[in-house]
PADOBA-575673 format. One record per residue (C-alpha): x, y, z; residue in one letter; residue number from 0. Coordinates in nm, 3 decimals. Example, Ala and Ser with C-alpha at 12.3 -4.5 7.8 and 13.67 -1.06 7.14 Angstrom:
BEGIN
1.230, -0.450, 0.780, A, 0 .
1.367, -0.106, 0.714, S, 1 .
This chain:
BEGIN
7.667, 15.236, 8.439, M, 0 .
7.617, 15.059, 8.100, R, 1 .
7.627, 14.682, 8.053, R, 2 .
7.822, 14.553, 7.717, D, 3 .
7.898, 14.228, 7.538, D, 4 .
8.125, 14.194, 7.827, T, 5 .
7.917, 14.199, 8.095, T, 6 .
7.589, 14.021, 7.944, R, 7 .
7.697, 13.656, 7.986, F, 8 .
7.765, 13.671, 8.342, G, 9 .
8.078, 13.679, 8.318, R, 10 .
8.284, 13.595, 8.679, R, 11 .
8.463, 13.851, 8.846, V, 12 .
8.623, 13.777, 9.176, V, 13 .
8.784, 14.008, 9.432, M, 14 .
9.031, 13.925, 9.668, L, 15 .
9.158, 14.097, 10.037, V, 16 .
9.310, 14.019, 10.366, D, 17 .
9.085, 14.123, 10.595, N, 18 .
8.667, 14.111, 10.687, A, 19 .
8.580, 14.298, 10.452, V, 20 .
8.336, 14.528, 10.643, E, 21 .
8.564, 14.803, 10.734, G, 22 .
8.732, 14.828, 10.448, D, 23 .
8.525, 15.100, 10.138, S, 24 .
8.712, 15.027, 9.917, R, 25 .
8.691, 14.676, 9.810, V, 26 .
8.337, 14.747, 9.964, Q, 27 .
8.248, 15.009, 9.656, K, 28 .
8.449, 14.792, 9.465, A, 29 .
8.282, 14.528, 9.413, A, 30 .
7.937, 14.704, 9.430, R, 31 .
7.981, 14.888, 9.143, S, 32 .
8.119, 14.629, 8.928, A, 33 .
7.827, 14.466, 9.010, A, 34 .
7.613, 14.729, 8.890, D, 35 .
7.785, 14.711, 8.606, A, 36 .
7.660, 14.339, 8.547, G, 37 .
7.966, 14.186, 8.601, W, 38 .
7.881, 13.805, 8.878, D, 39 .
8.091, 13.953, 9.163, V, 40 .
8.220, 13.774, 9.482, T, 41 .
8.421, 13.871, 9.702, L, 42 .
8.630, 13.697, 9.900, I, 43 .
8.784, 13.809, 10.204, G, 44 .
8.997, 13.639, 10.502, C, 45 .
9.087, 13.705, 10.827, A, 46 .
9.060, 13.555, 11.198, H, 47 .
8.680, 13.471, 11.210, V, 48 .
8.509, 13.188, 11.369, G, 49 .
8.315, 13.062, 11.096, A, 50 .
8.267, 13.171, 10.731, E, 51 .
8.041, 13.454, 10.659, R, 52 .
7.835, 13.536, 10.353, R, 53 .
7.646, 13.875, 10.311, W, 54 .
7.522, 14.087, 9.986, R, 55 .
7.680, 14.401, 9.920, L, 56 .
7.384, 14.473, 9.619, G, 57 .
7.468, 14.281, 9.353, D, 58 .
7.747, 14.099, 9.436, A, 59 .
7.802, 13.835, 9.724, E, 60 .
8.078, 13.881, 9.988, A, 61 .
8.286, 13.585, 10.186, R, 62 .
8.474, 13.586, 10.518, V, 63 .
8.682, 13.281, 10.503, L, 64 .
8.810, 13.212, 10.872, P, 65 .
9.220, 13.217, 10.895, L, 66 .
9.241, 12.984, 11.154, A, 67 .
9.105, 12.724, 10.955, A, 68 .
9.337, 12.693, 10.728, A, 69 .
9.631, 12.790, 11.007, C, 70 .
9.540, 12.408, 11.148, A, 71 .
9.566, 12.230, 10.874, L, 72 .
9.892, 12.029, 10.916, P, 73 .
10.129, 12.064, 10.620, P, 74 .
10.104, 11.701, 10.522, V, 75 .
9.746, 11.755, 10.438, T, 76 .
9.748, 12.118, 10.241, A, 77 .
9.616, 12.134, 9.942, P, 78 .
9.856, 12.078, 9.648, T, 79 .
9.776, 12.427, 9.536, V, 80 .
10.064, 12.573, 9.790, L, 81 .
10.343, 12.406, 9.558, A, 82 .
10.600, 12.640, 9.594, G, 83 .
10.678, 12.790, 9.262, T, 84 .
10.964, 13.073, 9.207, G, 85 .
11.324, 13.094, 9.332, D, 86 .
11.464, 12.792, 9.428, G, 87 .
11.190, 12.671, 9.599, V, 88 .
11.023, 12.396, 9.355, A, 89 .
10.827, 12.128, 9.505, G, 90 .
10.578, 12.028, 9.692, S, 91 .
10.388, 12.259, 9.945, G, 92 .
10.512, 12.098, 10.217, V, 93 .
10.856, 12.178, 10.166, L, 94 .
10.777, 12.560, 10.083, A, 95 .
10.559, 12.563, 10.465, I, 96 .
10.727, 12.302, 10.711, S, 97 .
10.996, 12.450, 10.933, G, 98 .
11.301, 12.352, 11.083, P, 99 .
11.290, 11.928, 11.122, G, 100 .
10.994, 11.908, 10.912, G, 101 .
10.815, 12.146, 11.238, S, 102 .
10.504, 12.332, 11.094, D, 103 .
10.577, 12.734, 11.107, V, 104 .
10.232, 12.793, 10.962, S, 105 .
10.052, 12.713, 11.323, A, 106 .
9.864, 12.922, 11.500, P, 107 .
10.131, 13.126, 11.703, G, 108 .
10.458, 13.120, 11.490, R, 109 .
10.460, 13.512, 11.499, E, 110 .
10.269, 13.591, 11.845, S, 111 .
10.613, 13.689, 11.998, G, 112 .
10.450, 13.457, 12.281, S, 113 .
10.720, 13.344, 12.515, P, 114 .
10.646, 12.976, 12.502, D, 115 .
10.604, 12.976, 12.092, G, 116 .
10.807, 12.879, 11.821, P, 117 .
10.857, 13.313, 11.822, G, 118 .
11.183, 13.231, 12.048, L, 119 .
11.323, 13.000, 11.831, R, 120 .
11.624, 13.221, 11.790, G, 121 .
11.751, 13.264, 12.083, L, 122 .
11.965, 13.104, 12.301, S, 123 .
11.835, 12.843, 12.505, G, 124 .
11.966, 13.016, 12.875, L, 125 .
11.729, 13.346, 12.681, R, 126 .
11.447, 13.141, 12.643, A, 127 .
11.392, 12.963, 12.904, R, 128 .
11.422, 13.291, 13.111, L, 129 .
11.162, 13.437, 12.864, V, 130 .
10.930, 13.141, 12.945, A, 131 .
10.972, 13.166, 13.307, R, 132 .
10.875, 13.528, 13.336, G, 133 .
11.259, 13.574, 13.375, G, 134 .
11.262, 13.836, 13.077, L, 135 .
11.072, 14.105, 13.005, P, 136 .
10.953, 14.033, 12.646, L, 137 .
11.055, 14.385, 12.470, R, 138 .
11.423, 14.201, 12.585, A, 139 .
11.359, 13.928, 12.455, A, 140 .
11.269, 14.060, 12.133, R, 141 .
11.543, 14.282, 12.115, L, 142 .
11.791, 13.965, 12.141, A, 143 .
11.613, 13.783, 11.887, R, 144 .
11.685, 14.068, 11.652, R, 145 .
12.007, 13.990, 11.498, P, 146 .
11.909, 13.653, 11.441, I, 147 .
11.613, 13.782, 11.227, E, 148 .
11.864, 13.996, 11.038, H, 149 .
12.050, 13.686, 10.975, A, 150 .
11.817, 13.513, 10.850, Q, 151 .
11.633, 13.739, 10.629, V, 152 .
12.036, 13.734, 10.526, R, 153 .
12.055, 13.334, 10.456, Y, 154 .
11.720, 13.299, 10.336, W, 155 .
11.760, 13.596, 10.036, R, 156 .
12.080, 13.467, 9.976, A, 157 .
11.923, 13.176, 9.865, R, 158 .
11.600, 13.175, 9.747, L, 159 .
11.608, 13.546, 9.693, R, 160 .
11.255, 13.674, 9.656, D, 161 .
11.162, 13.349, 9.707, G, 162 .
11.263, 13.383, 10.133, A, 163 .
10.944, 13.470, 10.183, W, 164 .
10.834, 13.148, 10.182, R, 165 .
11.103, 13.108, 10.470, R, 166 .
11.073, 13.475, 10.646, L, 167 .
10.699, 13.532, 10.665, E, 168 .
10.580, 13.148, 10.568, P, 169 .
10.196, 13.310, 10.729, G, 170 .
10.124, 13.438, 10.360, L, 171 .
10.047, 13.098, 10.342, W, 172 .
9.750, 13.088, 10.490, D, 173 .
9.589, 13.249, 10.288, Y, 174 .
9.677, 13.053, 10.038, E, 175 .
9.530, 12.800, 10.184, R, 176 .
9.271, 12.964, 10.301, A, 177 .
9.130, 13.133, 9.963, A, 178 .
9.298, 12.945, 9.682, G, 179 .
9.040, 12.659, 9.662, P, 180 .
8.779, 12.847, 9.670, V, 181 .
8.852, 13.090, 9.408, V, 182 .
8.931, 12.753, 9.193, D, 183 .
8.573, 12.603, 9.259, E, 184 .
8.446, 12.974, 9.181, L, 185 .
8.626, 12.970, 8.820, R, 186 .
8.643, 13.360, 8.743, P, 187 .
8.708, 13.555, 8.449, D, 188 .
8.900, 13.822, 8.620, L, 189 .
9.060, 13.821, 8.965, I, 190 .
9.097, 14.154, 9.171, H, 191 .
9.350, 14.120, 9.439, A, 192 .
9.371, 14.379, 9.666, H, 193 .
9.699, 14.517, 9.864, D, 194 .
10.015, 14.278, 9.827, F, 195 .
9.924, 13.962, 10.064, R, 196 .
9.657, 13.847, 9.794, M, 197 .
9.853, 13.926, 9.466, L, 198 .
10.027, 13.618, 9.540, G, 199 .
9.706, 13.434, 9.597, V, 200 .
9.604, 13.556, 9.308, A, 201 .
9.890, 13.491, 9.076, A, 202 .
9.875, 13.083, 9.192, R, 203 .
9.512, 13.039, 9.112, A, 204 .
9.545, 13.218, 8.752, V, 205 .
9.832, 13.014, 8.670, D, 206 .
9.565, 12.667, 8.756, R, 207 .
9.301, 12.795, 8.514, A, 208 .
9.552, 12.883, 8.217, R, 209 .
9.691, 12.530, 8.280, A, 210 .
9.384, 12.376, 8.256, A, 211 .
9.307, 12.575, 7.960, G, 212 .
9.086, 12.879, 8.068, R, 213 .
9.177, 13.231, 8.060, D, 214 .
9.198, 13.385, 8.323, V, 215 .
9.306, 13.847, 8.376, K, 216 .
9.409, 14.017, 8.685, L, 217 .
9.424, 14.280, 8.799, V, 218 .
9.608, 14.407, 9.109, W, 219 .
9.489, 14.700, 9.309, D, 220 .
9.797, 14.802, 9.528, A, 221 .
9.614, 14.997, 9.823, H, 222 .
9.990, 15.179, 9.949, E, 223 .
10.369, 15.216, 9.856, W, 224 .
10.509, 14.863, 10.076, L, 225 .
10.868, 14.958, 10.054, P, 226 .
10.724, 15.311, 10.190, G, 227 .
10.520, 15.068, 10.530, A, 228 .
10.671, 15.149, 10.856, R, 229 .
10.789, 14.767, 10.950, P, 230 .
10.725, 14.588, 11.245, R, 231 .
10.982, 14.745, 11.534, R, 232 .
10.963, 14.344, 11.649, D, 233 .
11.012, 14.156, 11.321, N, 234 .
11.296, 14.213, 11.149, A, 235 .
11.157, 13.982, 10.851, R, 236 .
10.860, 14.099, 10.797, W, 237 .
10.919, 14.406, 10.512, L, 238 .
11.191, 14.208, 10.324, P, 239 .
10.965, 13.897, 10.324, A, 240 .
10.693, 14.129, 10.199, H, 241 .
10.923, 14.290, 9.951, L, 242 .
11.054, 13.993, 9.780, G, 243 .
10.652, 13.814, 9.778, Y, 244 .
10.526, 14.162, 9.597, V, 245 .
10.871, 14.151, 9.356, R, 246 .
10.762, 13.786, 9.251, E, 247 .
10.461, 13.854, 9.196, Y, 248 .
10.323, 14.197, 9.019, A, 249 .
10.473, 14.097, 8.667, G, 250 .
10.232, 13.839, 8.689, A, 251 .
9.918, 14.049, 8.706, A, 252 .
9.790, 14.190, 8.302, D, 253 .
9.674, 14.498, 8.448, A, 254 .
9.760, 14.748, 8.802, V, 255 .
9.552, 15.009, 8.999, V, 256 .
9.625, 15.201, 9.296, T, 257 .
9.498, 15.528, 9.446, V, 258 .
9.728, 15.807, 9.321, S, 259 .
9.978, 15.929, 9.054, D, 260 .
10.285, 15.938, 9.295, T, 261 .
10.233, 15.618, 9.373, L, 262 .
10.159, 15.479, 9.007, A, 263 .
10.469, 15.636, 8.920, D, 264 .
10.675, 15.457, 9.219, L, 265 .
10.513, 15.079, 9.095, L, 266 .
10.636, 15.139, 8.736, V, 267 .
11.012, 15.217, 8.843, R, 268 .
11.000, 14.982, 9.132, D, 269 .
10.823, 14.679, 8.900, H, 270 .
10.874, 14.780, 8.593, D, 271 .
10.567, 14.776, 8.459, L, 272 .
10.534, 14.811, 8.073, P, 273 .
10.184, 14.984, 8.151, E, 274 .
10.093, 15.295, 8.393, R, 275 .
9.839, 15.204, 8.636, P, 276 .
9.503, 15.288, 8.625, T, 277 .
9.402, 15.550, 8.913, V, 278 .
9.157, 15.492, 9.125, V, 279 .
9.127, 15.723, 9.382, L, 280 .
8.927, 15.617, 9.741, N, 281 .
8.655, 15.895, 9.709, A, 282 .
8.312, 15.817, 9.854, P, 283 .
7.992, 15.696, 9.738, V, 284 .
7.744, 16.048, 9.642, T, 285 .
7.469, 15.849, 9.540, A, 286 .
7.381, 15.684, 9.874, A, 287 .
7.118, 15.767, 10.042, S, 288 .
7.199, 15.933, 10.418, D, 289 .
6.872, 15.948, 10.550, A, 290 .
6.904, 15.712, 10.801, S, 291 .
7.243, 15.821, 10.896, A, 292 .
7.292, 15.914, 11.214, P, 293 .
7.412, 16.242, 11.385, D, 294 .
7.741, 16.285, 11.507, L, 295 .
7.744, 16.594, 11.807, R, 296 .
7.414, 16.425, 11.916, Q, 297 .
7.647, 16.117, 11.906, R, 298 .
7.869, 16.312, 12.135, C, 299 .
7.629, 16.543, 12.301, G, 300 .
7.804, 16.856, 12.185, V, 301 .
7.523, 17.141, 12.162, A, 302 .
7.550, 17.292, 11.827, A, 303 .
7.725, 17.619, 11.904, E, 304 .
8.041, 17.404, 12.066, T, 305 .
8.336, 17.356, 11.793, P, 306 .
8.381, 16.998, 11.731, L, 307 .
8.616, 16.835, 11.556, L, 308 .
8.657, 16.515, 11.392, V, 309 .
8.892, 16.244, 11.347, Y, 310 .
8.747, 15.943, 11.145, S, 311 .
9.021, 15.616, 11.102, G, 312 .
9.246, 15.418, 11.191, A, 313 .
9.388, 15.453, 11.515, M, 314 .
9.796, 15.436, 11.550, A, 315 .
10.097, 15.616, 11.721, A, 316 .
10.218, 15.767, 11.341, Q, 317 .
9.842, 15.900, 11.327, R, 318 .
9.907, 16.142, 11.543, G, 319 .
9.607, 16.175, 11.691, V, 320 .
9.826, 16.241, 11.986, D, 321 .
9.894, 16.571, 11.885, T, 322 .
9.583, 16.634, 11.874, V, 323 .
9.472, 16.569, 12.219, V, 324 .
9.794, 16.796, 12.332, E, 325 .
9.698, 17.064, 12.112, A, 326 .
9.346, 17.083, 12.305, L, 327 .
9.456, 17.269, 12.615, P, 328 .
9.508, 17.539, 12.376, L, 329 .
9.195, 17.585, 12.272, L, 330 .
8.905, 17.552, 12.562, P, 331 .
8.561, 17.471, 12.501, G, 332 .
8.664, 17.303, 12.223, V, 333 .
8.567, 16.917, 12.147, H, 334 .
8.721, 16.614, 11.966, L, 335 .
8.537, 16.329, 11.808, A, 336 .
8.741, 15.977, 11.759, L, 337 .
8.532, 15.775, 11.496, V, 338 .
8.719, 15.440, 11.502, V, 339 .
8.708, 15.089, 11.420, A, 340 .
8.684, 14.962, 11.836, D, 341 .
8.666, 15.188, 12.067, P, 342 .
8.805, 14.971, 12.310, D, 343 .
9.201, 14.892, 12.091, A, 344 .
9.485, 14.954, 12.315, A, 345 .
9.542, 15.262, 12.145, Y, 346 .
9.241, 15.425, 12.244, V, 347 .
9.208, 15.364, 12.558, R, 348 .
9.613, 15.516, 12.552, Q, 349 .
9.456, 15.815, 12.366, V, 350 .
9.209, 15.811, 12.656, V, 351 .
9.420, 15.850, 12.895, A, 352 .
9.653, 16.125, 12.781, R, 353 .
9.332, 16.309, 12.696, A, 354 .
9.326, 16.271, 13.075, A, 355 .
9.628, 16.370, 13.196, R, 356 .
9.610, 16.726, 12.992, H, 357 .
9.278, 16.794, 13.207, G, 358 .
9.067, 16.734, 12.872, V, 359 .
8.895, 16.417, 12.855, A, 360 .
8.580, 16.568, 12.879, D, 361 .
8.611, 16.678, 12.542, R, 362 .
8.710, 16.346, 12.384, V, 363 .
8.389, 16.182, 12.275, H, 364 .
8.490, 15.803, 12.123, V, 365 .
8.227, 15.692, 11.860, L, 366 .
8.223, 15.365, 11.660, P, 367 .
8.241, 15.380, 11.252, Y, 368 .
7.929, 15.385, 11.069, V, 369 .
7.832, 15.209, 10.682, P, 370 .
8.054, 15.356, 10.515, H, 371 .
7.802, 15.484, 10.321, R, 372 .
7.642, 15.655, 10.651, Q, 373 .
8.025, 15.852, 10.700, L, 374 .
7.997, 16.138, 10.492, V, 375 .
7.636, 16.245, 10.620, A, 376 .
7.767, 16.171, 10.980, F, 377 .
8.032, 16.396, 10.915, L, 378 .
7.884, 16.639, 10.794, A, 379 .
7.764, 16.825, 11.152, T, 380 .
8.120, 16.893, 11.282, A, 381 .
8.349, 17.177, 11.202, D, 382 .
8.694, 17.056, 11.128, V, 383 .
8.837, 16.724, 10.972, G, 384 .
9.162, 16.644, 11.143, L, 385 .
9.464, 16.423, 10.949, I, 386 .
9.734, 16.521, 11.147, P, 387 .
9.991, 16.214, 11.036, L, 388 .
10.352, 16.175, 11.074, H, 389 .
10.585, 16.214, 10.790, H, 390 .
10.642, 15.870, 10.648, W, 391 .
10.650, 15.782, 10.289, P, 392 .
10.285, 15.637, 10.282, N, 393 .
10.211, 15.954, 10.426, H, 394 .
10.377, 16.151, 10.186, E, 395 .
10.222, 16.051, 9.852, I, 396 .
9.850, 16.029, 9.829, A, 397 .
9.501, 16.172, 9.920, L, 398 .
9.346, 15.939, 10.173, I, 399 .
8.994, 15.810, 10.261, T, 400 .
8.911, 16.034, 10.504, K, 401 .
9.035, 16.349, 10.317, F, 402 .
8.728, 16.276, 10.022, F, 403 .
8.512, 16.164, 10.304, E, 404 .
8.598, 16.537, 10.504, Y, 405 .
8.560, 16.697, 10.123, A, 406 .
8.239, 16.549, 10.068, H, 407 .
8.120, 16.672, 10.450, A, 408 .
8.191, 16.993, 10.296, R, 409 .
8.443, 17.009, 10.618, L, 410 .
8.759, 17.293, 10.644, P, 411 .
9.030, 17.039, 10.679, I, 412 .
9.329, 17.106, 10.927, V, 413 .
9.637, 16.851, 10.806, V, 414 .
9.967, 16.818, 10.885, S, 415 .
10.218, 16.923, 10.625, D, 416 .
10.262, 16.539, 10.473, V, 417 .
10.308, 16.682, 10.052, R, 418 .
10.038, 16.570, 9.881, T, 419 .
9.760, 16.665, 10.112, M, 420 .
9.952, 16.948, 10.217, A, 421 .
10.010, 17.141, 9.833, E, 422 .
9.602, 17.034, 9.792, T, 423 .
9.432, 17.198, 10.080, V, 424 .
9.691, 17.473, 10.014, R, 425 .
9.572, 17.487, 9.621, A, 426 .
9.233, 17.473, 9.678, T, 427 .
9.138, 17.647, 10.036, G, 428 .
9.005, 17.416, 10.149, Q, 429 .
9.184, 17.418, 10.469, G, 430 .
9.483, 17.530, 10.711, E, 431 .
9.843, 17.343, 10.727, V, 432 .
10.076, 17.243, 11.019, F, 433 .
10.359, 17.106, 11.131, R, 434 .
10.341, 16.816, 11.185, A, 435 .
10.388, 16.656, 11.584, R, 436 .
10.349, 17.022, 11.666, D, 437 .
10.123, 17.095, 11.890, A, 438 .
10.082, 17.487, 11.906, A, 439 .
10.104, 17.487, 11.532, D, 440 .
9.825, 17.266, 11.558, L, 441 .
9.601, 17.485, 11.739, A, 442 .
9.723, 17.745, 11.535, R, 443 .
9.558, 17.647, 11.228, A, 444 .
9.197, 17.504, 11.417, V, 445 .
9.156, 17.856, 11.516, R, 446 .
9.249, 17.999, 11.201, A, 447 .
8.961, 17.784, 11.057, V, 448 .
8.673, 17.824, 11.306, L, 449 .
8.762, 18.183, 11.306, A, 450 .
8.604, 18.219, 10.889, D, 451 .
8.467, 17.855, 10.836, P, 452 .
8.277, 17.985, 10.547, P, 453 .
8.578, 18.120, 10.370, R, 454 .
8.697, 17.666, 10.388, Y, 455 .
8.357, 17.574, 10.242, R, 456 .
8.392, 17.812, 9.909, A, 457 .
8.663, 17.582, 9.801, A, 458 .
8.375, 17.287, 9.747, Y, 459 .
8.096, 17.562, 9.567, E, 460 .
8.091, 17.670, 9.211, G, 461 .
8.177, 17.523, 8.863, E, 462 .
8.584, 17.432, 9.021, D, 463 .
8.446, 17.247, 9.332, S, 464 .
8.657, 16.973, 9.287, P, 465 .
8.426, 16.684, 9.445, L, 466 .
8.260, 16.667, 9.071, Q, 467 .
8.572, 16.474, 9.015, E, 468 .
8.635, 16.328, 9.377, W, 469 .
8.341, 16.114, 9.419, T, 470 .
8.325, 15.709, 9.367, W, 471 .
8.127, 15.703, 9.076, E, 472 .
8.325, 15.867, 8.832, A, 473 .
8.654, 15.655, 8.982, Q, 474 .
8.465, 15.339, 8.947, A, 475 .
8.371, 15.457, 8.552, E, 476 .
8.766, 15.386, 8.502, R, 477 .
8.754, 15.018, 8.693, L, 478 .
8.483, 14.939, 8.464, T, 479 .
8.670, 15.047, 8.189, A, 480 .
8.989, 14.819, 8.246, L, 481 .
8.787, 14.565, 8.314, Y, 482 .
8.635, 14.580, 8.014, R, 483 .
8.933, 14.612, 7.806, R, 484 .
9.012, 14.337, 7.969, L, 485 .
8.773, 14.108, 7.895, L, 486 .
8.678, 14.153, 7.596, T, 487 .
8.716, 13.892, 7.302, P, 488 .
9.067, 14.004, 7.035, A, 489 .
8.856, 14.057, 6.716, R, 490 .
């Protein structure tokens, strides 16, 4: 990507994300491509790590800050950047982060739901004591707490409107405490806030910079549609708190970036944006060297002639992997590779146990992630890429990361009938669609693909191939153009 007057003098970009960076391909690609274009890029993650980590992503610097240290700060020593500024919460950060009676509700364990922790404050005294002594199951405690939490939501929303997150989800301040002072020290020209938790951190940093006489631009990168997120069943406060948090700060963005056209339209509607967001698809890097990529089949110990399905990505019930396991008895001789962040995670173990109950455990192979720049080559030796999502609002509106990764690996895709991906697969002919949660129909779709793989792989060939647009290089040009527009001095 070309350099111009906006990059010649080392204009500084700070990117913020609420994770440990290494498992997030979008933020890594964004940081590297911006640095390649000539900006001085620092990518800051906030995560539960023991100590700060630093490394290089090409010409960009990556730093992960420990949230635990931020949680441990007592309210009286919290940085002044914690001052509440919106919706009736004025004054010191101590007020904004203190719990009833001045207790520190942002201390470790505030949301853990542990039997002896602050999560039981809403229970009656008797129930709380029973849980603490092991006499009442935690699930029953959560059910008993739910009416209290709904009442808390109504009360704080009535008092503070969108600012109610300060009381309902005070853990959001931990990201401020960890990252806010670091952003100030870096003195960026542009802050790129990935996803929703870092939006407020970025907006407050911009306000502080502008108060000091520096013009800083803010880009909000909306990775998902928050109203369509799957709510946390044990916490009635989570979704309304975060929705208010985003509404409070969305208007501070100088520009918005997102992952699909449908989501762009929803953001315009929800936040009355003056300008339609720039769509940057989370497509793979195609210029990366794949020479060192491992071989998926070798890792699974599966012969070349054995049919191999692959699911790559996050594991959760709504992702539909259980449906795949239930379909395997209907697909004799077919193997399944699960490429996941943590092969020992509790839900992954549940899926493996389900496979054992269905008598197919010997055909299920669990493997850890490989670096995202190796992933396409790693997946390429499979026969079919699986996207078995359940119907959920955020599953309907975008082509997700693994969709593009499978496509660049030239894999036929078997996808559930979630709207956008199903429509795309039907239009391109690159795979088959099945009814979500229907194991028999999934097996039908897999059999159709395995009967004639060249028919589906042909969608990736020729001048009409969608792969030319589905590359990070093409998408990064859109991001670079946006940065140039924001940082080019007015003449």
